[in-house]
Structure formats: structure tokens, C-alpha cells
C-alpha positions as CSV (number, residue, x, y, z in Angstrom):
1,M,120.0,157.7,146.1
2,N,120.8,154.3,144.3
3,K,124.2,153.1,145.1
4,E,123.9,150.9,141.9
5,P,124.8,152.7,138.5
6,A,121.4,153.2,136.8
7,I,120.2,152.1,133.3
8,V,117.4,152.8,131.0
9,D,116.0,149.8,129.0
10,L,114.6,150.8,125.5
11,F,112.5,148.2,123.5
12,C,112.5,146.5,126.8
13,G,110.2,143.5,126.0
14,C,109.9,141.0,128.7
15,G,113.2,142.2,130.3
16,G,116.2,139.6,129.3
17,F,118.4,142.5,128.6
18,G,117.7,144.4,131.8
19,L,117.9,141.3,134.0
20,G,121.3,140.6,132.8
21,A,122.1,144.2,133.7
22,E,120.5,143.9,137.0
23,L,122.5,140.8,137.7
24,A,125.7,142.7,136.8
25,G,125.1,145.4,139.5
26,F,123.0,147.9,137.3
27,K,119.6,149.3,138.4
28,S,116.8,149.7,136.0
29,I,115.0,152.9,136.5
30,A,113.0,153.1,133.2
31,A,111.9,150.6,130.9
32,V,110.0,151.6,127.5
33,D,108.2,149.4,124.8
34,I,105.3,149.9,122.7
35,E,103.7,146.3,123.1
36,S,102.2,146.2,126.5
37,T,101.4,142.4,126.4
38,L,105.0,141.4,126.0
39,Q,106.0,144.3,128.4
40,S,103.8,142.9,131.1
41,A,106.2,140.6,132.2
42,Y,108.8,143.3,133.0
43,A,106.5,145.0,135.6
44,R,105.9,141.6,137.4
45,N,109.8,140.8,137.5
46,F,111.1,144.4,138.1
47,P,108.6,145.7,140.6
48,K,111.0,148.7,141.4
49,A,111.3,149.7,137.8
50,Q,109.3,152.5,136.1
51,V,107.7,150.6,133.3
52,V,106.3,152.8,130.4
53,N,104.0,151.7,127.5
54,G,105.0,154.2,124.7
55,D,106.2,154.8,121.1
56,L,110.0,155.6,121.6
57,S,110.0,157.1,117.9
58,K,107.7,159.9,119.5
59,M,109.4,160.5,122.8
60,E,111.2,163.8,122.7
61,A,113.6,165.5,125.2
62,E,110.9,166.9,127.2
63,D,109.3,163.6,127.6
64,W,112.6,162.2,128.9
65,R,113.3,165.1,131.2
66,M,109.8,164.6,133.0
67,L,110.2,160.7,132.9
68,L,113.6,160.7,134.7
69,N,113.1,163.8,136.8
70,G,116.7,164.8,137.4
71,Q,117.9,160.9,137.7
72,Q,121.4,160.3,136.6
73,V,121.5,157.8,133.9
74,D,124.7,155.7,133.5
75,G,123.7,153.5,130.9
76,V,121.1,153.0,127.9
77,I,120.6,149.5,126.7
78,G,118.0,148.2,124.2
79,G,117.2,145.8,121.2
80,P,115.2,147.6,118.7
81,P,112.8,145.2,116.7
82,C,114.7,143.0,114.6
83,Q,112.1,141.4,112.3
84,G,113.1,143.8,109.5
85,Y,116.5,142.5,109.4
86,S,115.9,138.9,110.3
87,R,117.1,136.1,107.8
88,M,114.3,134.0,108.8
89,G,111.6,136.6,107.0
90,H,111.8,138.6,104.1
91,S,114.1,141.4,105.6
92,D,111.5,143.9,104.0
93,K,113.4,147.3,103.4
94,A,110.0,149.0,103.7
95,D,109.3,147.6,107.3
96,P,108.6,150.8,109.3
97,R,110.5,149.0,112.3
98,R,113.8,149.4,110.5
99,S,113.6,153.1,111.4
100,L,113.6,152.4,115.0
101,L,117.5,151.6,114.8
102,K,118.0,155.4,114.3
103,H,115.4,156.3,117.2
104,F,117.4,154.3,119.5
105,F,120.6,156.5,119.0
106,R,118.6,159.5,118.9
107,T,117.4,158.6,122.3
108,V,120.8,157.9,123.5
109,N,121.8,161.4,122.5
110,I,118.9,162.9,124.5
111,I,119.6,161.0,127.7
112,S,123.3,161.4,127.2
113,P,124.4,158.3,129.4
114,K,128.0,157.2,130.0
115,F,127.6,154.2,127.9
116,F,125.1,152.4,125.6
117,V,124.7,148.8,124.3
118,M,122.4,148.1,121.3
119,E,121.6,144.4,120.4
120,N,120.0,143.2,117.1
121,V,120.0,139.9,115.0
122,E,122.9,138.6,113.2
123,G,121.2,139.6,109.7
124,L,121.8,143.5,110.5
125,M,125.4,142.7,109.4
126,D,124.3,141.3,105.9
127,E,125.1,143.4,103.1
128,K,121.6,144.1,102.4
129,N,121.1,145.6,105.8
130,V,124.5,146.9,107.2
131,Y,124.1,150.3,105.3
132,E,121.4,150.7,107.9
133,L,123.4,150.4,110.8
134,R,126.1,152.6,109.5
135,S,123.5,155.3,108.8
136,A,122.1,155.0,112.0
137,L,125.6,155.2,113.9
138,K,126.1,158.7,112.3
139,V,123.3,160.0,114.5
140,I,125.4,159.4,117.6
141,D,127.0,162.5,119.1
142,K,130.7,162.5,118.6
143,S,131.5,162.5,122.3
144,Y,131.0,158.7,122.2
145,T,133.7,156.2,121.2
146,V,131.9,153.5,119.3
147,L,133.4,150.1,119.3
148,N,133.1,147.7,116.0
149,P,129.8,145.7,115.9
150,M,130.5,142.3,117.5
151,I,128.6,139.1,116.9
152,V,128.1,137.0,119.9
153,N,127.1,133.6,120.4
154,A,124.9,132.9,123.5
155,H,126.2,129.5,124.0
156,D,129.8,131.0,124.4
157,Y,128.3,132.8,127.5
158,G,127.1,129.8,129.0
159,A,123.5,129.7,127.7
160,P,122.7,126.0,126.5
161,T,121.7,127.5,122.9
162,K,123.0,128.7,119.6
163,R,121.8,132.2,119.5
164,K,123.9,134.7,117.6
165,R,123.5,138.4,118.0
166,V,125.1,141.7,117.0
167,I,126.3,144.0,119.8
168,V,127.3,147.6,119.6
169,V,129.0,149.4,122.4
170,G,129.6,153.0,122.8
171,Y,131.0,155.1,125.8
172,K,132.4,158.4,127.0
173,P,136.0,158.1,127.6
174,E,135.7,160.6,130.3
175,Y,133.6,158.4,132.5
176,L,134.9,154.9,131.4
177,A,138.5,153.3,131.1
178,R,139.3,152.3,127.4
179,L,137.1,149.4,126.1
180,D,137.8,147.1,123.3
181,V,136.1,144.5,121.5
182,A,138.4,141.9,122.9
183,D,137.1,142.8,126.4
184,F,133.7,141.2,125.8
185,I,135.3,137.8,124.5
186,P,134.0,135.3,127.3
187,T,136.7,133.6,129.3
188,N,136.4,131.1,132.1
189,V,132.7,130.5,131.2
190,E,131.1,126.8,131.7
191,R,129.6,125.6,128.6
192,N,126.2,123.8,129.2
193,T,124.1,121.3,127.4
194,V,120.5,120.6,127.2
195,R,120.8,118.0,130.0
196,D,122.4,120.6,132.1
197,A,119.2,122.8,131.6
198,I,116.3,121.1,131.7
199,Y,116.9,117.5,132.9
200,D,115.4,118.3,136.4
201,L,112.2,119.9,135.1
202,P,108.8,118.0,135.3
203,S,106.6,117.0,132.3
204,P,103.8,119.4,131.3
205,I,100.5,119.8,133.1
206,Y,97.8,118.4,131.0
207,A,95.1,121.2,131.6
208,T,91.7,120.3,130.8
209,Q,90.7,123.9,130.3
210,L,92.1,127.2,128.9
211,P,94.3,129.0,131.7
212,D,92.9,132.0,133.3
213,A,94.9,135.3,133.7
214,D,96.0,134.0,137.2
215,D,97.0,130.6,136.0
216,Y,100.8,130.5,135.3
217,A,101.0,126.5,135.1
218,W,102.9,125.9,138.4
219,N,104.5,122.5,138.8
220,K,107.2,121.0,141.4
221,Y,110.5,120.0,140.4
222,R,111.3,116.5,139.2
223,K,113.3,114.8,142.0
224,V,117.0,114.0,140.6
225,S,120.3,113.4,141.9
226,G,123.4,115.4,141.0
227,L,121.9,118.7,139.6
228,S,124.1,120.5,137.3
229,N,125.7,123.8,138.4
230,Y,123.4,125.4,135.8
231,A,120.2,123.9,137.2
232,L,121.3,124.9,140.8
233,A,121.9,128.7,139.6
234,M,118.4,128.8,137.7
235,R,116.8,127.6,141.1
236,E,118.2,130.4,143.2
237,L,115.9,133.1,144.6
238,P,116.2,136.4,143.0
239,P,118.3,139.3,144.3
240,Q,116.4,141.7,146.5
241,N,114.1,144.0,144.6
242,L,113.7,141.7,141.8
243,G,110.9,139.1,141.2
244,W,106.9,138.8,141.6
245,D,106.3,138.1,145.0
246,V,103.9,135.2,144.0
247,S,106.7,133.6,141.9
248,V,109.3,133.9,144.8
249,R,106.7,132.3,147.3
250,E,106.2,129.4,144.9
251,L,109.9,128.9,144.2
252,K,110.5,128.7,148.0
253,N,107.9,125.7,147.8
254,Q,110.0,124.3,144.9
255,R,107.1,125.1,142.2
256,V,107.8,126.9,139.2
257,S,105.7,128.4,136.5
258,G,105.5,127.6,132.8
259,F,104.4,124.0,132.4
260,L,101.2,124.1,130.4
261,N,101.0,121.3,127.9
262,T,100.8,121.7,124.1
263,K,98.2,119.3,122.7
264,H,99.3,117.0,119.8
265,T,97.1,114.9,117.8
266,E,97.8,111.3,117.8
267,A,99.3,111.4,114.1
268,V,101.6,114.2,115.3
269,L,102.6,112.1,118.4
270,N,103.4,109.0,116.2
271,R,105.3,111.3,113.8
272,Y,107.3,112.8,116.7
273,A,108.1,109.2,118.0
274,L,110.1,108.4,114.9
275,V,112.4,111.4,115.4
276,E,115.8,110.6,116.9
277,Q,117.6,113.3,119.0
278,G,119.6,115.8,116.9
279,L,117.3,115.3,113.7
280,V,114.4,117.2,112.5
281,D,110.6,116.2,111.8
282,K,110.3,116.5,108.1
283,T,106.8,117.9,108.4
284,S,107.0,120.4,111.1
285,R,110.8,121.1,110.6
286,A,110.9,120.8,114.5
287,K,114.3,119.7,115.7
288,R,114.4,117.1,118.4
289,L,116.8,118.3,121.1
290,S,119.8,116.0,122.2
291,W,120.8,115.7,125.8
292,D,124.4,116.5,125.2
293,G,123.9,119.0,122.7
294,V,122.6,122.6,122.6
295,C,119.2,124.2,121.6
296,P,118.9,125.8,118.1
297,T,118.0,129.6,118.3
298,L,114.4,130.0,119.7
299,R,112.2,132.0,117.5
300,A,109.5,134.3,118.7
301,G,106.8,134.0,115.9
302,T,104.7,137.1,115.1
303,G,102.3,139.4,116.7
304,S,98.8,139.8,116.0
305,D,99.8,142.5,113.4
306,K,101.7,140.0,111.5
307,G,99.3,137.2,111.3
308,S,100.0,135.6,114.8
309,H,102.2,133.0,113.4
310,Q,103.6,130.5,115.9
311,A,107.2,129.8,115.6
312,V,108.4,126.1,115.5
313,R,109.3,124.9,118.8
314,P,112.1,122.2,119.3
315,L,111.0,118.7,120.6
316,H,112.0,117.3,124.0
317,P,114.9,114.9,124.0
318,T,112.8,111.9,125.0
319,E,109.3,112.8,125.5
320,N,107.2,113.2,122.3
321,R,106.3,116.8,122.4
322,V,107.3,120.4,121.9
323,I,109.3,122.0,124.9
324,T,107.3,124.0,127.6
325,V,107.7,127.6,128.3
326,R,109.8,126.8,131.5
327,E,112.3,124.6,129.4
328,A,112.5,127.3,126.7
329,A,113.2,129.9,129.6
330,R,116.1,127.6,131.0
331,L,117.5,127.0,127.5
332,Q,117.6,130.9,127.0
333,G,119.1,131.5,130.5
334,F,116.2,132.9,132.6
335,P,116.1,131.9,136.2
336,D,113.0,129.9,137.6
337,W,111.7,132.9,139.3
338,F,111.1,134.7,136.2
339,V,107.6,134.7,135.1
340,F,106.3,135.5,131.4
341,H,102.6,135.2,130.6
342,N,99.5,132.9,131.3
343,T,99.6,131.9,127.7
344,K,102.1,129.9,125.9
345,W,102.0,132.1,122.6
346,H,102.9,135.1,124.5
347,S,105.5,133.5,126.7
348,F,107.2,132.1,123.7
349,R,107.2,135.2,122.0
350,M,108.6,136.9,125.2
351,I,111.5,134.3,125.1
352,G,112.1,134.3,121.5
353,N,112.4,138.1,121.4
354,S,114.7,138.4,124.3
355,V,118.3,138.7,125.0
356,S,119.9,135.8,126.9
357,P,120.3,137.2,130.3
358,L,123.7,135.5,130.5
359,V,124.8,137.3,127.4
360,S,123.7,140.8,128.9
361,K,125.2,140.0,132.3
362,Y,128.8,139.5,131.0
363,I,128.6,142.4,128.7
364,L,127.3,144.7,131.3
365,R,129.5,143.4,134.1
366,T,132.5,144.1,131.9
367,I,131.4,147.8,131.3
368,K,130.6,148.2,135.0
369,E,134.2,147.2,136.0
370,K,135.3,150.1,133.4
371,I,133.3,152.8,134.9
372,L,135.9,155.4,136.4
373,P,135.4,156.4,140.0
374,K,134.1,160.0,140.1
375,K,137.4,161.3,141.4
376,L,139.1,159.9,138.3
377,E,136.7,161.2,135.7
378,K,138.3,163.4,133.1
379,T,137.1,166.9,133.2
380,G,138.0,168.0,129.6
């Protein structure tokens, strides 16, 4: 039996939420997502987890009984697809993905964990959308105490990016000591800048051909003195039972994935050269990062079902190019051993769709500290 409390990760994507939970002391025993490409990184980075490619809206109690096979689940986490509530899109009320909010809570009732944490975009709290959240919350079993929705900013939790999200926490009082929204307000967290995050990373690899399925664009760290605490933390090897063995081996040799270049025309390069730190290229709307600032919210772009549109990527502070996958990962709070996809497009989608592991770690660690020892669990 696992000593660590167990979680189930719904709409798991590449695993940002699950990674934070693992780093907080939980064990991911099952991770479900319908999109196999985005989920592919989960299987690599969480080799001990049971990764399930499936449609959560169609999974019933019997499916979960077979999947969990009697394992006790302490928590359910997940971020239902947020495009239907995003302020960047049209917030389409007819978007079928909006119904997945209720399926998250329906699944919580089936699994009946001690607690749950749901994450979504800030736009869910807008007047035109919040009724959906209120309606979905009515699905939750009355045995749960549900806290008021919280809007959190990843920068407050140590990530060098401004990324606001809605978090909803629910728990069974017989298993957890009393929780309050105030418990999740970050304290004693070091604020980090773009410089702290990416200054030690090398420039891109200028590949002459398309990458193959096994090419993750590895590159050696740049030699710099005085690494930030943030960079040092990102360079650490993964805890036991986490990480792809190839990535771990490369990291031991000071090599990291995610450095494939993005080709820019000469006209674009000339245009980017005129953009100062903190300002925006008027044509692409790409913002040049400032070394002493923080990154704007990294967007995911759309999947093939929605036209395969690529999200605008920020510009490097001093090089006339968009940021690399590894730079985006650092800015989002992913450690260097974490791998994404051999293509830039899918990798940026993974990162843009993810919960910052730093936010997840703080929230899940707070909850873990509230779990009552068995002898203190209330009996009624």
C-alpha cells in the first residue's frame, strides 16, 4: 500500500496539476483525459500512474470501480476544459465542453474522496458564466463542505507569470480539519522574475529538418554565475518514481529538452528588433519580456478540431525571437526534467492549458496538512 495519500487527476492534460500534487506529497494513481496527444506527456513524466484515455462524461460508477480496483482515493483534482468560459474566445454558451464542469462534480460523487480541487479560468466567474458554476456545484453531495471560489494568481505562488485562475475546494469535515479560503493565501513565497526563470537557459537549436518522434531538442545549460534560487530548483532531479528515464539521464549530463527554434523571416526579425522590453509588437501583438518583469499568461492556442490556431508567444527579452518551449515551461513553473512533446505546437498547447505546478503544490500541501489521522477521523 502507498504511504502517500492518493489522488485521481481528471482532465489531466500533460500533468501540471498532478505534478504539484505529487510534489506536495500525494500519489497520482489514475489520470484521465480525452485528448491522447496532450496526455502523452503524463505517461512519460508519471511512469507509475495509470493513464486512461477516455471521455469522462461517459464514465459511470462501474467504470470507476474497475479502474480503481478497491484503492482508497483521498482526493480528486482537475481542470475541466476552459475554452467555453475564456475571455480570449467567444465564451460560446453552446460549447459542449461547458457541460464537463458538471461531469467533474458528478465524478467526485462517484469516487467519493475526502476532498476535491477544481481549477478553471477567471472568466468562469464573469456574470455571463458564473451561473454554470453555481449550477454545477448543486451536483455535489451534501457531505462536502465547499469553500467559496478563489481567484489565485500564479505569480503570488512563485511562478514568474501573471496567470489568474479560479479554484474551488471541497472537503468532508470528518476527514479534514476545518479549511478556509484564507488558508490558501500564499505566505513566505519568493516572487520571481523572468531573469530568475530563464537567464541560464541557452538559445534555441536551429534545426535544419523537422524533428522526429524521438527528438526533444536537447541542449546544454548556459554557463552563468550566481544562479537564482528559482533556476536551482528547476534544475533538481525528480523525486523517486517521477520522470522519464531519458530526461533524467540527460539532466544528469546538464542537458534539457525543449530548445527547437522558431523560424522567423527577415522582415519579422527586423520588426522584433524594434520592440523594447515590456512593449508589444503591433503586428503580432507579441510582448517582449522584461528581465525584471513577469510573463503574461501563456495561451494554449487551439486543437485541430478548432482550426489549429497557434497562440501568440512572448518575445525573448534580448534575442529577436519568440520564447522556446523550455523557456515557457520555466515561466509556468515546470522543472527541467519534465518533458512535453517533440513538436513546439503540442508542447505550447500542453503548457498553455496547464495549471502551474507551483500553484498546485501550495494548494495541495495546504490540504494535506489538514487531513486528519485515522484515529481522529469523526465517526458521525
